[in-house]
N, C-alpha and C positions, 0 to 999 in steps of 0.2 A: 470402942464401940463393940457391938455384938459380932460374933463370928457367924459366917454362913457357909455351910457345907452342903454339897449335893451328893446324892447316893450313886450317881453315874454321870458319865460325860454329857450325854444328850440333855439331861435335866439341867446340868450346869449352864449349858448354852441357853436353854429356855429362861432360866432365872436371870441371866445377864441381859437378855433382850428386854426383860421387864424392869431392869434398872438395879438389880441386886449385884453386889460385889461378892463373888464366890471365892472363898479362901482356900478351897481344896475339895477333893473328892473323898468322901468317907462312906464306904459301902455299909449296908445294914449289918448289924451284929447279930449274935444269937445267944441263947441262954444254955450253956452246957449242962446246967443242973436240971433242965427240962428235956433237952434233946440228947439222949444217950442210948447205947444199945441195951434194949430190954428183953431181947430174945435172940436166939442164934440166927445167923445168916441163912436164909432159905437155900437149899441146894438147887431147886428148880429156878428157871429164869423168869422170875416175877418182876415186872417193871411197873412202878406206880407213878402217877402224875396228879398231884394236888394242884388244880389250876382253875381259877374262876373264868372259864371260857365265856360265860354269860355276862361278864362285866361289860358295860357299854363301850369302853375304850377298845375292847377286843371284838365283841360280837358285831359291832357296827363298823369295823375296819377290816376289809377283806384280806389285806396282807397280814395283819396281826393274827387274824383268825386262822388263816392257812398255815402260818408259821407254827402254830400250836397243834393243829389237827393232823397235819401231814406226818410228823414223826410218830404219832400214835398208830397210824395206819402202817407205817414202816415196821413198827414193833410187832404188830400182828402178823404181817407178812414174814417177819424173821422168826416167828415161832415163840415169841414171848407170851406169857400169861399177863394180861393187862388189867390194871386197876386204875379207875379214874374217880377223882373226888372233885367237888366244887360245882358251881352253877353252870348250866348250859349243856353239859354233855348229854343229858337226857333228851335234848332237842336235836341231836345228830343221829339219825336213824341207824346207821351202821355201827356206831360206837355206844349207843344206849345200853346194849347188853353188858358192857363192862363198867357201867356207872354204879358207884357204890353210895352215892348221895353226898351231902355236904359233910365237911369235917371241920370241927372247931379247933382253933389254935390252942396249943397246950397238950395235955396228956393224950387226947384223942388223935391229934396230928402225929405225935411221937409214935403211937402204936400203928398208925397207918404207914409211916416210914418203915418201922421195924417189921412189918408184914411183907416187905419187898426185899429183893436182892439188889435191884437197881432203882434209882429215883431219876425220873426224867425232868429235865429243865429245858424249856424252850422260850426264853425271854427275848424280847425284840430289841432290848436296849443295852443289856449288860450281862456278863457272865456271873458277876458277884451278887447274885440275888440271895435273899435269906434262905431260900430252898436249898441252895448249894451247901451253905454252912450247917443248916439243920440236918440235912441228909447225911453229910459227912460226920456230923456229931453223933448220929445214930449208928455209925459204923457201916454205912451203906455206900456202894458205888453210886456216883452221880454222873449221869450221862448229860452233857451240856451241849446243846445245839450250837454249832459254830456260826458266829455272826459274820457277815460279809465285810464289816469294817475292821480291817486288820490293825488299825491304829488305836485300838482300845487300850493297849498296854496293861491288860489285866492278867494277873497271875493266878491260875486256878490251883488251889492246894492239892496235895497228894490225895488220890482217891476220886478226884474229879477228872473226867475225860471228855475231850471234845469229839463230837461226831458231826458228819455233814451229809450223810445219805444212809440208805437202808443197810448197806454192807458194813459201814463203819459202826452203826448202832448194833447190828447183829454181833460184831466182833467183841462187843463189851460184855457179852454173856459170861465170858471167863475172866473179866478184869478183876484185879485184886482190890479189895476194899481197903480203906485206911487202917493202918496198924494202930495199936494203942498209943504208942509214942507220938504218932502222927496226930491222933485225936487230942493229946495233951498240948501239942504245939498249936493245933487249930484253936483250942479253947483259949490259950494264952494270947493268940494274935487277933482272934475274931470274935471274942465274947464282947458283951456290952462294956465290961471293965476295960478290955483291951482297946476298944474304940475311945473310951473316955481318956485313957492314958495317952493315946495319940493326940487328942485335942490339947491336953495339958502340956 
């Protein structure tokens, strides 16, 4: 029969409730030929967050909305230069000045990542979101908001760092980005080809 994989633990549970047999967890992959360092790492603490805040699953869910907005405010308080992309940010009055509009997947998103020193990730379900792999692929530090579920058993590749409050996010201003060898390892393990090899 067909194999069924879920990209994160909570989704696997939802699929099983609907009667699917989940054969394993398979996080999203990324395209290392698309997401790579195209410019030097900025010296100043620029943090970027491509996030569809206006998507109904987030905009209409108070907890998911807060989970994404709160660390942006921490970043501003910590002295980061903030860049926001994606729907919804222009509807948040205090964050609208940092909104740079929508960003298309592909070269436009790659250049958005490369314009930053740090990429913010605040996913409600998993650490292993494609933003993590794409940001690391571009040679950027990725700041990953720590989830309360310690049973995720997800390993974040080198260059990705957990934070849980303003102080720990501020500390990442000087964090080391992934080295070239680390990027090669990332591409081998987390590219779409790497994901296909795991299935086979």
